[in-house]
DRENPA-3360 file (N, C-alpha, C; in nm, 2 decimals, always signed):
BEGIN
1 = XXXXXXXX = +0.09/-0.12/+0.00/-0.01/+0.01/+0.00/+0.08/+0.13/+0.01 ~ +0.04/+0.24/-0.06/+0.11/+0.36/-0.05/+0.09/+0.43/+0.07 ~ +0.17/+0.54/+0.09/+0.17/+0.62/+0.21/+0.03/+0.66/+0.25 ~ -0.05/+0.69/+0.15/-0.19/+0.74/+0.18/-0.28/+0.62/+0.23 ~ -0.23/+0.50/+0.21/-0.33/+0.40/+0.26/-0.41/+0.34/+0.14 ~ -0.36/+0.38/+0.02/-0.46/+0.34/-0.10/-0.37/+0.25/-0.17 ~ -0.42/+0.12/-0.23/-0.36/+0.05/-0.32/-0.36/+0.10/-0.47 ~ -0.25/+0.11/-0.53/-0.25/+0.17/-0.66/-0.32/+0.07/-0.76;
9 = XXXXXXXX = -0.40/+0.14/-0.85/-0.49/+0.06/-0.93/-0.41/-0.05/-1.00 ~ -0.29/-0.02/-1.07/-0.23/-0.10/-1.17/-0.17/-0.22/-1.07 ~ -0.12/-0.21/-0.95/-0.08/-0.31/-0.87/-0.19/-0.40/-0.81 ~ -0.30/-0.33/-0.78/-0.42/-0.41/-0.73/-0.48/-0.50/-0.84 ~ -0.49/-0.45/-0.96/-0.55/-0.53/-1.07/-0.46/-0.64/-1.13 ~ -0.33/-0.62/-1.10/-0.23/-0.71/-1.15/-0.24/-0.85/-1.11 ~ -0.29/-0.86/-0.98/-0.30/-1.00/-0.93/-0.40/-1.09/-1.01 ~ -0.49/-1.02/-1.08/-0.58/-1.10/-1.17/-0.54/-1.13/-1.30;
17 = XXXXXXXX = -0.41/-1.08/-1.34/-0.38/-1.08/-1.48/-0.37/-1.22/-1.54 ~ -0.33/-1.31/-1.47/-0.30/-1.45/-1.51/-0.43/-1.52/-1.51 ~ -0.53/-1.49/-1.43/-0.67/-1.54/-1.44/-0.73/-1.51/-1.58 ~ -0.72/-1.38/-1.62/-0.78/-1.34/-1.74/-0.70/-1.41/-1.86 ~ -0.57/-1.43/-1.86/-0.50/-1.48/-1.96/-0.54/-1.63/-1.98 ~ -0.55/-1.70/-1.86/-0.58/-1.84/-1.88/-0.73/-1.87/-1.93 ~ -0.81/-1.75/-1.92/-0.94/-1.77/-1.97/-0.95/-1.72/-2.11 ~ -0.84/-1.68/-2.17/-0.84/-1.64/-2.31/-0.87/-1.50/-2.34;
25 = XXXXXXXX = -0.87/-1.41/-2.25/-0.89/-1.26/-2.26/-0.76/-1.20/-2.31 ~ -0.78/-1.10/-2.40/-0.67/-1.02/-2.43/-0.65/-0.90/-2.31 ~ -0.52/-0.90/-2.27/-0.49/-0.82/-2.16/-0.40/-0.71/-2.21 ~ -0.46/-0.60/-2.19/-0.40/-0.45/-2.24/-0.33/-0.40/-2.12 ~ -0.20/-0.38/-2.11/-0.13/-0.34/-2.00/-0.12/-0.18/-2.00 ~ -0.16/-0.10/-1.91/-0.15/+0.03/-1.90/-0.07/+0.07/-1.78 ~ +0.06/+0.08/-1.78/+0.14/+0.11/-1.66/+0.13/+0.26/-1.64 ~ +0.16/+0.30/-1.52/+0.16/+0.45/-1.48/+0.25/+0.52/-1.57;
33 = XXXXXXXX = +0.20/+0.65/-1.61/+0.28/+0.74/-1.69/+0.34/+0.85/-1.62 ~ +0.29/+0.86/-1.49/+0.33/+0.98/-1.40/+0.37/+0.92/-1.26 ~ +0.42/+1.00/-1.19/+0.46/+0.96/-1.04/+0.33/+0.94/-0.96 ~ +0.22/+1.01/-1.02/+0.10/+1.01/-0.94/+0.01/+0.88/-0.98 ~ +0.06/+0.81/-1.06/-0.01/+0.68/-1.09/-0.10/+0.69/-1.21 ~ -0.09/+0.80/-1.28/-0.18/+0.83/-1.39/-0.16/+0.74/-1.51 ~ -0.27/+0.66/-1.56/-0.24/+0.56/-1.67/-0.32/+0.61/-1.79 ~ -0.31/+0.54/-1.91/-0.36/+0.57/-2.03/-0.49/+0.49/-2.05;
41 = XXXXXXXX = -0.55/+0.43/-1.96/-0.65/+0.32/-1.96/-0.77/+0.39/-2.04 ~ -0.80/+0.49/-2.00/-0.91/+0.57/-2.05/-0.91/+0.60/-2.19 ~ -0.78/+0.64/-2.23/-0.75/+0.66/-2.37/-0.77/+0.54/-2.47 ~ -0.72/+0.43/-2.41/-0.74/+0.29/-2.48/-0.88/+0.26/-2.49 ~ -0.94/+0.28/-2.39/-1.10/+0.25/-2.43/-1.16/+0.33/-2.53 ~ -1.14/+0.45/-2.51/-1.20/+0.54/-2.62/-1.15/+0.51/-2.76 ~ -1.02/+0.49/-2.78/-0.96/+0.44/-2.91/-1.02/+0.32/-2.95 ~ -1.04/+0.21/-2.86/-1.09/+0.08/-2.90/-1.23/+0.10/-2.94;
49 = XXXXXXXX = -1.31/+0.17/-2.88/-1.46/+0.20/-2.90/-1.46/+0.26/-3.04 ~ -1.40/+0.36/-3.07/-1.41/+0.44/-3.20/-1.35/+0.35/-3.32 ~ -1.24/+0.26/-3.28/-1.19/+0.18/-3.40/-1.31/+0.08/-3.43 ~ -1.38/+0.03/-3.34/-1.47/-0.07/-3.36/-1.59/-0.01/-3.43 ~ -1.62/+0.12/-3.42/-1.73/+0.17/-3.49/-1.70/+0.15/-3.64 ~ -1.57/+0.18/-3.69/-1.53/+0.16/-3.81/-1.52/+0.01/-3.87 ~ -1.46/-0.06/-3.79/-1.41/-0.19/-3.83/-1.53/-0.29/-3.82 ~ -1.64/-0.27/-3.72/-1.75/-0.37/-3.70/-1.87/-0.28/-3.71;
57 = XXXXXXXX = -1.90/-0.22/-3.83/-2.02/-0.14/-3.83/-2.15/-0.21/-3.81 ~ -2.15/-0.33/-3.81/-2.28/-0.42/-3.77/-2.30/-0.41/-3.62 ~ -2.22/-0.38/-3.54/-2.24/-0.37/-3.39/-2.31/-0.24/-3.37 ~ -2.45/-0.27/-3.30/-2.53/-0.15/-3.29/-2.55/-0.11/-3.14 ~ -2.49/-0.18/-3.05/-2.51/-0.15/-2.90/-2.37/-0.16/-2.84 ~ -2.33/-0.05/-2.75/-2.23/-0.06/-2.68/-2.26/-0.04/-2.53 ~ -2.20/-0.14/-2.45/-2.21/-0.13/-2.30/-2.08/-0.08/-2.23 ~ -2.08/+0.03/-2.16/-1.98/+0.07/-2.10/-1.97/+0.07/-1.94;
65 = XXXXXXXX = -1.90/-0.02/-1.89/-1.92/-0.04/-1.74/-1.82/+0.06/-1.68 ~ -1.84/+0.18/-1.70/-1.76/+0.28/-1.63/-1.85/+0.40/-1.59 ~ -1.83/+0.44/-1.47/-1.92/+0.56/-1.42/-1.85/+0.69/-1.43 ~ -1.72/+0.70/-1.50/-1.66/+0.84/-1.52/-1.72/+0.92/-1.61 ~ -1.76/+1.05/-1.56/-1.83/+1.14/-1.66/-1.74/+1.19/-1.77 ~ -1.61/+1.15/-1.77/-1.52/+1.19/-1.88/-1.57/+1.11/-2.00 ~ -1.64/+1.00/-1.99/-1.68/+0.93/-2.12/-1.80/+1.00/-2.18 ~ -1.86/+1.10/-2.12/-1.97/+1.16/-2.18/-1.95/+1.19/-2.34;
73 = XXXXXXXX = -1.84/+1.26/-2.37/-1.82/+1.29/-2.51/-1.83/+1.17/-2.60 ~ -1.76/+1.06/-2.55/-1.77/+0.92/-2.62/-1.90/+0.88/-2.63 ~ -1.99/+0.87/-2.54/-2.14/+0.84/-2.55/-2.21/+0.92/-2.65 ~ -2.18/+1.04/-2.65/-2.25/+1.15/-2.76/-2.20/+1.12/-2.89 ~ -2.07/+1.08/-2.91/-2.01/+1.06/-3.03/-2.08/+0.91/-3.09 ~ -2.10/+0.82/-3.00/-2.17/+0.70/-3.06/-2.30/+0.72/-3.09 ~ -2.37/+0.81/-3.03/-2.50/+0.85/-3.06/-2.52/+0.91/-3.20 ~ -2.40/+0.98/-3.24/-2.40/+1.04/-3.38/-2.38/+0.93/-3.49;
81 = XXXXXXXX = -2.33/+0.82/-3.44/-2.32/+0.72/-3.53/-2.44/+0.61/-3.51 ~ -2.55/+0.67/-3.45/-2.67/+0.59/-3.43/-2.65/+0.46/-3.37 ~ -2.56/+0.46/-3.26/-2.54/+0.35/-3.18/-2.63/+0.36/-3.05 ~ -2.68/+0.24/-3.00/-2.74/+0.23/-2.87/-2.63/+0.21/-2.76 ~ -2.64/+0.29/-2.66/-2.54/+0.30/-2.54/-2.61/+0.27/-2.41 ~ -2.53/+0.19/-2.35/-2.58/+0.16/-2.21/-2.46/+0.16/-2.11 ~ -2.47/+0.23/-2.00/-2.36/+0.26/-1.92/-2.39/+0.20/-1.75 ~ -2.31/+0.19/-1.69/-2.30/+0.14/-1.54/-2.34/+0.28/-1.47;
89 = XXXXXXXX = -2.45/+0.27/-1.39/-2.47/+0.38/-1.32/-2.48/+0.37/-1.16 ~ -2.39/+0.40/-1.08/-2.39/+0.39/-0.94/-2.47/+0.53/-0.90 ~ -2.49/+0.53/-0.77/-2.58/+0.62/-0.72/-2.52/+0.78/-0.74 ~ -2.39/+0.78/-0.72/-2.34/+0.91/-0.74/-2.27/+0.92/-0.88 ~ -2.34/+0.97/-0.97/-2.29/+0.99/-1.11/-2.35/+1.12/-1.18 ~ -2.27/+1.16/-1.26/-2.30/+1.28/-1.34/-2.43/+1.27/-1.41 ~ -2.51/+1.38/-1.40/-2.65/+1.39/-1.45/-2.64/+1.39/-1.61 ~ -2.54/+1.47/-1.65/-2.51/+1.48/-1.80/-2.46/+1.34/-1.85;
97 = XXXXXXXX = -2.40/+1.27/-1.79/-2.35/+1.14/-1.83/-2.47/+1.04/-1.84 ~ -2.56/+1.04/-1.74/-2.67/+0.96/-1.74/-2.76/+1.00/-1.86 ~ -2.79/+1.14/-1.88/-2.87/+1.18/-1.97/-2.82/+1.14/-2.12 ~ -2.69/+1.15/-2.14/-2.64/+1.11/-2.27/-2.66/+0.97/-2.32 ~ -2.68/+0.88/-2.24/-2.68/+0.74/-2.28/-2.84/+0.70/-2.31 ~ -2.86/+0.58/-2.37/-3.00/+0.53/-2.39/-3.06/+0.47/-2.27 ~ -2.97/+0.39/-2.20/-3.02/+0.33/-2.08/-2.92/+0.30/-1.99 ~ -2.93/+0.27/-1.85/-2.84/+0.25/-1.75/-2.85/+0.12/-1.68;
105 = XXXXXXXX = -2.75/+0.06/-1.63/-2.75/-0.04/-1.54/-2.73/-0.01/-1.40 ~ -2.83/-0.01/-1.31/-2.82/+0.05/-1.18/-2.73/-0.04/-1.09 ~ -2.69/+0.00/-0.98/-2.60/-0.08/-0.88/-2.64/-0.21/-0.85 ~ -2.79/-0.22/-0.81/-2.84/-0.34/-0.76/-2.87/-0.44/-0.87 ~ -2.90/-0.38/-0.99/-2.91/-0.46/-1.11/-2.79/-0.54/-1.16 ~ -2.69/-0.44/-1.14/-2.56/-0.51/-1.17/-2.52/-0.63/-1.08 ~ -2.55/-0.61/-0.95/-2.53/-0.72/-0.84/-2.62/-0.84/-0.89 ~ -2.74/-0.82/-0.92/-2.83/-0.93/-0.96/-2.77/-1.00/-1.08;
113 = XXXXXXXX = -2.71/-0.93/-1.18/-2.67/-1.00/-1.29/-2.54/-1.09/-1.26 ~ -2.46/-1.05/-1.16/-2.33/-1.10/-1.12/-2.37/-1.23/-1.03 ~ -2.50/-1.22/-0.96/-2.52/-1.33/-0.88/-2.62/-1.44/-0.95 ~ -2.64/-1.42/-1.08/-2.74/-1.51/-1.13/-2.70/-1.65/-1.13 ~ -2.56/-1.68/-1.14/-2.52/-1.82/-1.14/-2.49/-1.88/-1.00 ~ -2.51/-1.80/-0.91/-2.49/-1.85/-0.77/-2.61/-1.94/-0.72 ~ -2.56/-2.03/-0.62/-2.68/-2.10/-0.57/-2.74/-2.03/-0.46 ~ -2.87/-2.01/-0.46/-2.94/-1.93/-0.33/-2.92/-2.02/-0.21;
121 = XXXXXXXX = -2.90/-1.95/-0.11/-2.89/-2.00/+0.02/-3.03/-2.06/+0.07 ~ -3.02/-2.19/+0.12/-3.16/-2.24/+0.15/-3.22/-2.17/+0.27 ~ -3.15/-2.12/+0.35/-3.23/-2.05/+0.47/-3.26/-1.91/+0.43 ~ -3.24/-1.85/+0.33/-3.27/-1.72/+0.29/-3.40/-1.71/+0.23 ~ -3.49/-1.63/+0.28/-3.63/-1.62/+0.20/-3.62/-1.55/+0.08 ~ -3.70/-1.59/-0.03/-3.70/-1.52/-0.14/-3.74/-1.38/-0.13 ~ -3.67/-1.30/-0.20/-3.69/-1.15/-0.19/-3.71/-1.09/-0.34 ~ -3.81/-1.00/-0.34/-3.83/-0.93/-0.46/-3.76/-0.80/-0.47;
129 = XXXXXXXX = -3.65/-0.78/-0.56/-3.59/-0.65/-0.56/-3.65/-0.55/-0.67 ~ -3.69/-0.44/-0.63/-3.75/-0.35/-0.73/-3.63/-0.25/-0.78 ~ -3.59/-0.26/-0.90/-3.49/-0.18/-0.95/-3.53/-0.04/-0.99 ~ -3.46/+0.07/-0.93/-3.50/+0.20/-0.96/-3.61/+0.25/-0.89 ~ -3.66/+0.18/-0.77/-3.78/+0.23/-0.70/-3.78/+0.38/-0.67 ~ -3.89/+0.45/-0.70/-3.90/+0.59/-0.68/-3.93/+0.62/-0.54 ~ -3.83/+0.61/-0.44/-3.85/+0.65/-0.30/-3.82/+0.79/-0.29 ~ -3.88/+0.87/-0.19/-3.85/+1.01/-0.16/-3.70/+1.04/-0.16;
137 = XXXXXXXX = -3.63/+0.95/-0.10/-3.49/+0.98/-0.08/-3.41/+0.98/-0.23 ~ -3.44/+0.88/-0.31/-3.38/+0.85/-0.43/-3.42/+0.97/-0.53 ~ -3.56/+1.02/-0.52/-3.61/+1.13/-0.60/-3.53/+1.25/-0.56 ~ -3.52/+1.28/-0.43/-3.45/+1.40/-0.38/-3.30/+1.40/-0.43 ~ -3.23/+1.29/-0.42/-3.10/+1.27/-0.45/-3.08/+1.31/-0.59 ~ -3.17/+1.25/-0.68/-3.17/+1.27/-0.84/-3.16/+1.43/-0.86 ~ -3.26/+1.49/-0.80/-3.28/+1.63/-0.83/-3.17/+1.71/-0.76 ~ -3.12/+1.68/-0.65/-3.02/+1.75/-0.60/-2.88/+1.74/-0.67;
145 = XXXXXXXX = -2.86/+1.62/-0.74/-2.74/+1.61/-0.83/-2.75/+1.70/-0.94 ~ -2.87/+1.71/-1.00/-2.90/+1.80/-1.11/-2.85/+1.93/-1.08 ~ -2.89/+1.99/-0.96/-2.87/+2.13/-0.94/-2.72/+2.14/-0.88 ~ -2.67/+2.04/-0.83/-2.53/+2.06/-0.79/-2.43/+2.06/-0.91 ~ -2.49/+2.01/-1.03/-2.40/+2.01/-1.15/-2.44/+2.14/-1.25 ~ -2.53/+2.22/-1.19/-2.57/+2.33/-1.27/-2.50/+2.46/-1.21 ~ -2.53/+2.56/-1.28/-2.47/+2.70/-1.24/-2.54/+2.74/-1.11 ~ -2.47/+2.81/-1.03/-2.53/+2.87/-0.90/-2.66/+2.95/-0.94;
153 = XXXXXXXX = -2.77/+2.94/-0.85/-2.89/+3.00/-0.88/-2.97/+2.97/-1.00 ~ -2.94/+2.83/-1.05/-2.98/+2.80/-1.18/-3.15/+2.77/-1.15 ~ -3.22/+2.81/-1.24/-3.37/+2.79/-1.24/-3.40/+2.68/-1.37 ~ -3.47/+2.58/-1.33/-3.50/+2.47/-1.43/-3.63/+2.46/-1.46 ~ -3.66/+2.42/-1.58/-3.80/+2.42/-1.63/-3.84/+2.29/-1.56 ~ -3.97/+2.30/-1.50/-4.03/+2.18/-1.42/-4.04/+2.06/-1.52 ~ -4.06/+2.08/-1.65/-4.07/+1.99/-1.75/-3.92/+1.91/-1.76 ~ -3.83/+1.98/-1.76/-3.69/+1.92/-1.77/-3.67/+1.83/-1.66;
161 = XXXXXXXX = -3.70/+1.87/-1.54/-3.69/+1.78/-1.43/-3.79/+1.66/-1.44 ~ -3.90/+1.69/-1.48/-4.01/+1.57/-1.51/-3.93/+1.46/-1.60 ~ -3.87/+1.50/-1.72/-3.81/+1.41/-1.80/-3.69/+1.33/-1.73 ~ -3.62/+1.40/-1.65/-3.50/+1.34/-1.58/-3.56/+1.24/-1.50 ~ -3.67/+1.26/-1.40/-3.73/+1.17/-1.32/-3.79/+1.05/-1.39 ~ -3.86/+1.07/-1.50/-3.91/+0.97/-1.57/-3.81/+0.87/-1.64 ~ -3.69/+0.93/-1.69/-3.59/+0.84/-1.74/-3.53/+0.76/-1.63 ~ -3.51/+0.81/-1.51/-3.45/+0.73/-1.41/-3.56/+0.65/-1.34;
169 = XXXXXXXX = -3.68/+0.68/-1.33/-3.77/+0.59/-1.27/-3.90/+0.60/-1.35 ~ -3.90/+0.51/-1.45/-3.99/+0.47/-1.55/-4.13/+0.45/-1.47 ~ -4.23/+0.52/-1.52/-4.37/+0.50/-1.46/-4.39/+0.60/-1.36 ~ -4.29/+0.69/-1.31/-4.31/+0.77/-1.20/-4.42/+0.89/-1.22 ~ -4.45/+0.92/-1.36/-4.55/+1.01/-1.40/-4.69/+0.96/-1.37 ~ -4.69/+0.84/-1.33/-4.85/+0.77/-1.31/-4.87/+0.79/-1.16 ~ -4.90/+0.92/-1.13/-4.92/+0.95/-0.98/-4.81/+1.02/-0.91 ~ -4.70/+1.05/-0.98/-4.58/+1.14/-0.92/-4.56/+1.09/-0.77;
177 = XXXXXXXX = -4.54/+0.96/-0.74/-4.50/+0.92/-0.61/-4.60/+0.98/-0.52 ~ -4.74/+0.96/-0.54/-4.84/+0.99/-0.45/-4.86/+1.12/-0.42 ~ -4.82/+1.21/-0.53/-4.84/+1.35/-0.52/-4.93/+1.40/-0.64 ~ -5.01/+1.52/-0.61/-5.12/+1.55/-0.73/-5.05/+1.59/-0.84 ~ -4.93/+1.63/-0.85/-4.86/+1.68/-0.95/-4.71/+1.69/-0.95 ~ -4.66/+1.70/-1.05/-4.50/+1.71/-1.05/-4.46/+1.83/-0.97 ~ -4.51/+1.94/-0.99/-4.49/+2.05/-0.90/-4.49/+2.03/-0.77 ~ -4.60/+1.96/-0.72/-4.62/+1.93/-0.57/-4.49/+1.84/-0.53;
185 = XXXXXXXX = -4.46/+1.75/-0.61/-4.35/+1.65/-0.58/-4.23/+1.73/-0.55 ~ -4.20/+1.82/-0.64/-4.08/+1.91/-0.63/-4.08/+1.99/-0.51 ~ -4.20/+2.03/-0.47/-4.19/+2.12/-0.35/-4.19/+2.05/-0.22 ~ -4.27/+1.92/-0.21/-4.27/+1.87/-0.09/-4.15/+1.77/-0.07 ~ -4.10/+1.70/-0.17/-4.01/+1.60/-0.15/-3.87/+1.66/-0.18 ~ -3.85/+1.74/-0.28/-3.72/+1.79/-0.31/-3.69/+1.93/-0.26 ~ -3.79/+2.00/-0.19/-3.78/+2.13/-0.13/-3.75/+2.23/-0.22 ~ -3.80/+2.25/-0.34/-3.77/+2.34/-0.43/-3.88/+2.45/-0.43;
193 = XXXXXXXX = -3.83/+2.57/-0.48/-3.95/+2.68/-0.50/-3.99/+2.65/-0.65 ~ -4.12/+2.65/-0.67/-4.18/+2.62/-0.80/-4.28/+2.74/-0.83 ~ -4.25/+2.81/-0.93/-4.33/+2.93/-0.96/-4.34/+2.94/-1.12 ~ -4.45/+3.00/-1.16/-4.46/+3.03/-1.30/-4.40/+3.17/-1.33 ~ -4.31/+3.17/-1.42/-4.24/+3.29/-1.46/-4.24/+3.31/-1.61 ~ -4.32/+3.41/-1.64/-4.32/+3.44/-1.80/-4.37/+3.33/-1.88 ~ -4.49/+3.27/-1.83/-4.55/+3.16/-1.91/-4.46/+3.03/-1.90 ~ -4.36/+3.02/-1.81/-4.28/+2.90/-1.79/-4.30/+2.87/-1.65;
201 = XXXXXXXX = -4.31/+2.74/-1.61/-4.30/+2.69/-1.47/-4.16/+2.65/-1.43 ~ -4.10/+2.73/-1.34/-3.96/+2.70/-1.32/-3.95/+2.65/-1.16 ~ -3.85/+2.58/-1.14/-3.81/+2.53/-1.01/-3.66/+2.56/-0.98 ~ -3.63/+2.60/-0.85/-3.50/+2.62/-0.82/-3.48/+2.59/-0.66 ~ -3.36/+2.58/-0.62/-3.32/+2.55/-0.48/-3.34/+2.67/-0.40 ~ -3.43/+2.64/-0.29/-3.44/+2.77/-0.20/-3.33/+2.78/-0.10 ~ -3.30/+2.90/-0.05/-3.18/+2.91/+0.04/-3.17/+2.80/+0.15 ~ -3.28/+2.76/+0.21/-3.29/+2.66/+0.31/-3.23/+2.53/+0.26;
209 = XXX = -3.29/+2.49/+0.13/-3.25/+2.35/+0.10/-3.10/+2.36/+0.04 ~ -3.05/+2.47/+0.00/-2.91/+2.48/-0.05/-2.81/+2.48/+0.07 ~ -2.86/+2.52/+0.18/-2.76/+2.53/+0.28/-2.72/+2.39/+0.34;
% end
């Protein structure tokens, strides 16, 4: 481990190298290029993806298991080539990155996919996991991240926030999480100011919620 208590990425993942080789995977080494441990892994991914667009035009869907918002331009470029894009989406991720792709794989959904081949424990009762459930906490977290990535004092169209919530929580528009309207949901759950300004309904963070 390094003095800061973190395991450098290249050294950590190197212990799995032989396992990948034995299973027939191509291993691309990306050793550190700086004293801070910076590698060219991201650049390799971008080059491989753009090369494949030209070399394999029949491939119509790209799945990127990376949550780094730096890949947003890559996702947008793939859309220009009429490719469908799917990304891995942990709870804390860029709103712009999520908006650029066609669909996402949520944290819990990823865990479910990885555990499909595991034998279920006999003593454990069967449970139903709802992916992307629109709980008040998740709704507020999504809207808070939108404003955190916006300019200070940004006022958003309520319709824009509605599209954001519908994309992340399909079906939420059928009842707006037990609220009479989207505006009420934004006021009560997200603690936003919602007002009609020059024929547009806008929402923004109040001083209390921003504190």
